C-alpha positions as CSV (number, residue, x, y, z in Angstrom):
1,M,-1.4,53.4,-31.6
2,R,-3.8,52.3,-29.0
3,Q,-5.8,48.9,-28.8
4,L,-8.9,48.2,-30.1
5,N,-12.1,48.7,-28.1
6,L,-14.1,45.4,-28.3
7,D,-17.5,47.5,-27.6
8,Q,-16.7,49.9,-30.4
9,L,-16.0,47.0,-32.9
10,R,-19.4,45.8,-31.7
11,T,-20.9,48.7,-32.9
12,L,-19.1,48.4,-36.1
13,I,-20.3,44.8,-37.1
14,A,-23.7,45.6,-35.4
15,I,-24.3,48.6,-38.5
16,A,-22.7,46.8,-40.6
17,D,-25.7,44.1,-40.1
18,L,-28.1,45.8,-39.7
19,G,-27.5,49.1,-42.1
20,T,-28.2,52.0,-40.1
21,F,-26.9,53.6,-36.7
22,S,-30.5,54.2,-35.5
23,A,-31.2,50.2,-35.8
24,A,-27.7,49.5,-34.2
25,A,-28.5,51.4,-31.5
26,K,-31.4,49.8,-30.5
27,A,-29.8,46.6,-31.1
28,L,-27.1,47.6,-28.7
29,H,-29.3,49.3,-25.9
30,L,-27.2,52.8,-27.2
31,A,-28.0,56.0,-27.7
32,Q,-27.5,56.6,-31.2
33,P,-24.8,59.5,-30.6
34,T,-23.0,56.8,-28.3
35,V,-23.2,55.0,-31.9
36,S,-21.4,57.8,-33.9
37,L,-19.0,58.8,-31.3
38,H,-18.0,54.8,-31.2
39,I,-17.6,54.7,-35.0
40,S,-15.8,58.5,-35.1
41,E,-13.4,57.4,-32.4
42,L,-12.7,53.8,-34.3
43,E,-12.1,55.7,-37.5
44,S,-9.6,58.2,-35.9
45,R,-7.9,55.4,-34.2
46,L,-7.1,53.4,-37.7
47,G,-6.9,56.2,-39.7
48,A,-9.0,55.1,-42.4
49,P,-12.9,55.8,-43.2
50,L,-14.8,52.7,-42.0
51,V,-18.5,53.2,-43.3
52,L,-20.3,54.7,-46.0
53,R,-23.4,57.0,-45.1
54,G,-25.9,56.3,-48.0
55,A,-29.4,57.7,-48.1
56,R,-30.9,54.7,-46.9
57,R,-28.2,52.5,-45.6
58,V,-24.8,52.8,-44.0
59,T,-22.4,50.2,-45.4
60,P,-19.1,49.4,-44.5
61,T,-15.8,50.6,-47.1
62,A,-13.3,48.3,-48.0
63,A,-11.3,49.1,-44.9
64,G,-14.4,48.7,-42.8
65,A,-15.4,44.9,-44.3
66,V,-11.7,43.7,-43.6
67,L,-12.5,45.0,-39.6
68,V,-15.7,43.6,-39.6
69,E,-14.8,40.2,-41.0
70,R,-11.6,39.6,-38.3
71,G,-14.1,41.8,-35.8
72,R,-16.0,39.0,-35.9
73,R,-13.3,36.5,-34.7
74,L,-11.9,38.6,-32.3
75,L,-15.4,39.3,-30.3
76,R,-15.9,35.3,-30.6
77,D,-12.2,34.8,-29.0
78,A,-12.9,37.3,-26.3
79,D,-16.4,36.1,-25.9
80,D,-14.6,32.1,-25.5
81,A,-12.0,33.8,-23.1
82,I,-14.6,35.5,-20.9
83,D,-16.7,31.8,-20.8
84,A,-13.5,29.9,-20.0
85,V,-12.3,32.3,-17.6
86,R,-15.9,31.8,-16.0
87,R,-16.2,28.1,-16.2
88,Q,-12.5,27.8,-14.5
89,H,-13.6,29.9,-11.9
90,K,-16.8,27.9,-11.0
91,G,-14.5,24.7,-11.2
92,L,-16.6,23.4,-14.3
93,A,-13.4,23.0,-16.5
94,G,-9.2,23.4,-15.3
95,Q,-6.3,21.1,-15.2
96,V,-6.0,19.1,-11.5
97,R,-2.7,17.5,-11.1
98,I,-2.8,14.9,-8.7
99,G,-0.1,13.1,-7.0
100,C,-0.4,9.1,-6.3
101,S,1.7,7.3,-3.8
102,T,1.5,4.0,-5.9
103,T,0.1,2.9,-8.9
104,S,-2.0,0.5,-7.7
105,V,-4.1,3.7,-6.3
106,V,-4.6,4.8,-9.9
107,V,-5.0,1.5,-11.1
108,D,-7.4,-0.2,-8.6
109,L,-9.2,2.4,-6.3
110,L,-9.7,5.6,-9.0
111,P,-11.5,4.6,-12.2
112,P,-15.0,4.5,-10.3
113,V,-13.6,8.0,-9.6
114,F,-12.3,9.5,-13.3
115,H,-15.5,7.9,-14.6
116,A,-17.4,10.3,-12.2
117,L,-15.8,13.4,-13.0
118,L,-15.9,12.6,-16.6
119,E,-19.5,12.5,-16.5
120,R,-20.2,15.3,-14.4
121,Y,-17.1,17.8,-15.6
122,P,-15.8,16.8,-19.3
123,D,-13.8,20.2,-19.1
124,I,-11.8,19.3,-16.4
125,V,-8.3,17.4,-16.8
126,L,-6.9,14.7,-15.0
127,T,-2.7,14.8,-14.8
128,P,-1.6,11.8,-12.4
129,S,2.0,11.7,-11.6
130,F,3.3,8.4,-9.7
131,M,5.5,9.4,-6.6
132,G,6.2,9.1,-3.1
133,S,4.0,10.4,-0.4
134,E,7.0,12.3,0.8
135,Y,7.2,13.7,-2.5
136,S,3.6,14.0,-3.2
137,V,3.2,16.2,-0.3
138,A,6.1,18.6,-1.0
139,G,4.6,18.7,-4.6
140,V,1.4,20.2,-3.0
141,L,3.2,22.6,-0.8
142,A,5.3,23.8,-3.7
143,G,2.4,24.1,-6.3
144,T,3.6,21.5,-8.5
145,L,0.7,18.7,-7.5
146,D,-2.8,20.2,-6.7
147,L,-3.4,17.4,-4.6
148,A,-2.4,13.7,-3.6
149,I,-3.5,10.4,-2.4
150,I,-0.9,9.5,0.4
151,A,-0.4,7.1,2.8
152,L,-0.6,8.3,6.9
153,P,0.5,8.9,9.2
154,Q,2.0,12.0,7.8
155,P,3.7,14.6,10.2
156,A,1.4,18.2,10.2
157,V,2.6,20.6,8.1
158,L,1.8,24.4,8.3
159,G,-0.6,24.9,5.1
160,L,-1.0,21.3,4.1
161,A,-4.9,20.0,5.0
162,L,-5.2,15.9,5.2
163,T,-8.6,14.6,4.4
164,P,-8.6,11.0,5.5
165,W,-9.7,8.9,1.9
166,R,-10.0,5.1,1.7
167,Q,-8.3,1.9,3.9
168,H,-6.8,-0.3,1.5
169,S,-6.2,-4.1,2.8
170,M,-2.9,-5.7,1.8
171,M,-2.7,-9.0,0.4
172,A,0.6,-11.3,-0.1
173,F,1.3,-11.9,-4.2
174,I,2.7,-14.8,-4.6
175,P,4.5,-17.1,-7.9
176,A,1.4,-19.0,-8.8
177,R,3.9,-22.2,-8.9
178,W,4.9,-22.0,-5.1
179,Q,3.0,-23.8,-2.5
180,A,1.4,-21.2,0.1
181,P,-0.4,-21.5,3.3
182,R,-4.5,-20.2,3.0
183,R,-3.4,-17.1,5.0
184,V,-0.1,-15.9,5.4
185,T,1.8,-15.0,8.2
186,P,5.2,-13.2,9.0
187,A,6.9,-16.2,10.2
188,W,6.4,-17.6,6.6
189,L,7.1,-14.5,4.4
190,A,10.4,-14.0,6.6
191,Q,11.5,-17.3,4.9
192,Q,10.6,-16.4,1.4
193,P,12.4,-13.8,-1.0
194,L,10.7,-10.7,-0.7
195,I,9.9,-8.1,-3.0
196,M,9.6,-5.0,-1.4
197,N,8.9,-0.7,-1.5
198,E,12.3,1.2,-1.4
199,P,13.4,2.0,2.4
200,G,12.1,5.3,2.9
201,S,8.6,5.0,1.7
202,R,5.7,5.1,3.9
203,M,4.8,1.5,2.5
204,F,8.2,0.0,3.3
205,A,8.0,1.6,7.2
206,L,4.1,0.0,7.3
207,T,5.4,-3.4,6.1
208,M,7.9,-3.7,8.5
209,E,5.9,-2.2,11.7
210,W,3.8,-5.7,10.3
211,F,7.0,-7.9,10.7
212,A,8.6,-6.4,13.4
213,H,5.0,-6.9,15.6
214,A,5.6,-10.3,15.1
215,G,9.3,-10.2,16.1
216,F,10.9,-10.5,12.7
217,A,12.9,-7.9,10.5
218,P,13.5,-9.8,7.0
219,R,15.7,-8.2,4.2
220,A,14.2,-8.1,0.6
221,R,15.2,-9.6,-2.3
222,I,14.6,-7.1,-4.8
223,E,13.7,-3.2,-3.3
224,H,11.1,-1.5,-5.9
225,D,8.5,1.2,-5.5
226,Y,5.4,0.6,-8.7
227,D,3.3,-1.7,-7.7
228,V,2.5,-3.2,-11.3
229,A,6.7,-3.7,-11.7
230,M,6.3,-5.6,-8.5
231,R,3.0,-7.3,-9.7
232,G,5.2,-8.6,-12.8
233,L,8.4,-9.4,-10.8
234,V,6.1,-11.9,-8.7
235,A,5.0,-13.2,-11.8
236,A,8.2,-14.0,-13.3
237,G,8.7,-16.0,-9.9
238,Y,11.4,-13.6,-8.2
239,G,9.6,-13.6,-5.3
240,V,6.9,-12.6,-2.8
241,A,5.3,-9.1,-2.4
242,L,3.1,-7.4,0.2
243,L,0.7,-5.2,-2.4
244,P,-2.6,-3.7,-2.0
245,A,-5.3,-5.5,-2.5
246,P,-7.6,-4.2,-6.0
247,D,-10.8,-3.1,-5.3
248,G,-12.9,-6.0,-4.9
249,G,-10.3,-8.2,-3.5
250,K,-9.7,-9.3,-8.0
251,V,-6.2,-9.0,-9.4
252,T,-6.5,-8.2,-13.3
253,D,-3.3,-7.9,-14.1
254,A,-1.4,-10.7,-12.8
255,G,-3.1,-13.4,-14.6
256,E,-2.3,-17.2,-14.3
257,H,0.9,-16.6,-13.1
258,V,0.3,-15.4,-9.6
259,Q,-1.9,-16.2,-6.6
260,T,-2.6,-14.0,-3.8
261,R,-3.6,-15.1,-0.2
262,P,-4.7,-12.9,3.1
263,L,-2.2,-11.8,5.5
264,S,-2.7,-12.8,9.4
265,P,-2.8,-10.2,10.7
266,K,-4.1,-8.6,8.6
267,L,-2.6,-5.4,7.2
268,T,-4.4,-2.2,6.6
269,R,-3.0,0.7,4.7
270,H,-4.9,4.2,5.4
271,L,-5.0,6.7,2.2
272,A,-5.4,10.6,2.7
273,I,-6.1,13.2,0.3
274,A,-3.5,16.2,0.7
275,Y,-4.6,19.3,-0.5
276,R,-3.3,23.0,0.5
277,A,-5.5,24.8,3.0
278,Q,-9.0,25.9,1.7
279,G,-8.7,29.4,0.3
280,T,-6.1,28.5,-2.2
281,L,-8.1,26.5,-4.1
282,D,-9.3,26.7,-7.4
283,G,-12.7,25.4,-8.4
284,A,-11.7,21.9,-10.9
285,T,-9.4,21.3,-7.6
286,Q,-12.0,21.5,-5.3
287,R,-14.5,19.4,-7.3
288,V,-11.8,16.7,-7.9
289,I,-12.0,16.8,-3.5
290,E,-15.7,17.0,-3.9
291,T,-16.0,14.1,-6.1
292,L,-13.0,11.7,-4.3
293,L,-14.9,12.1,-0.8
294,E,-18.2,10.6,-2.4
295,F,-15.8,7.8,-2.4
296,A,-14.5,7.7,0.6
297,K,-14.4,4.2,2.8
298,G,-13.6,3.9,6.4
């Protein structure tokens, strides 16, 4: 059996609501012969009479009443599907998968972005994933991520666009009971037990470059790639960590067990938005990138 024709179904419902072929034709902006053809084809397709023609009014048969009831739901679902596709195409709805190189990006930098997106595009759902910059880039290129916030520099990759986004100053996170200078230097840190990012990460490379410029090559006591966990290890007294300074310079989740100090010389992590080359982005991803760029800081 062929599938139902939604236009014919809409015609049947209009007849049931208005009571005559002529009224249905007028409401649907159709010629009356077209309305009659819709009903005859629908009855032929289903093998059952759908309307009773009275002297003054047309009414649905029992079979017609069943189809009218279910047809209303079908048309609502069809309209909802069309609306969803249009909203998705315009970037008003959809799911956007974001790779984040560190948890501090989500905890410290993205909340105002999330708030702005929720206010403007409540039907865009954001799904962050935590992974290093290298894996985030691979996810964007493979299509398992829509965009990523990654650390610079990165090698040029065909099909990948990089837009500078934020500069994230680094600070020393030190157990509160330790004696520490007002400004922390590579020389002082090299004498302390260190909690560092895992080798191979961009943050590890950046940290080791900072030490190397001062003539040091320290070894870590603990290696870990999640900022929040590293803060917890500092709070427990395991060592010192170099971590991104929270936006505004306040540590909200370290509590009284952690003290922070600025670094001398300064250490800055440069972040960028990574996404597939233009022409391949859906509307929702474009809206998210546009909103991220509103919060860009040099």
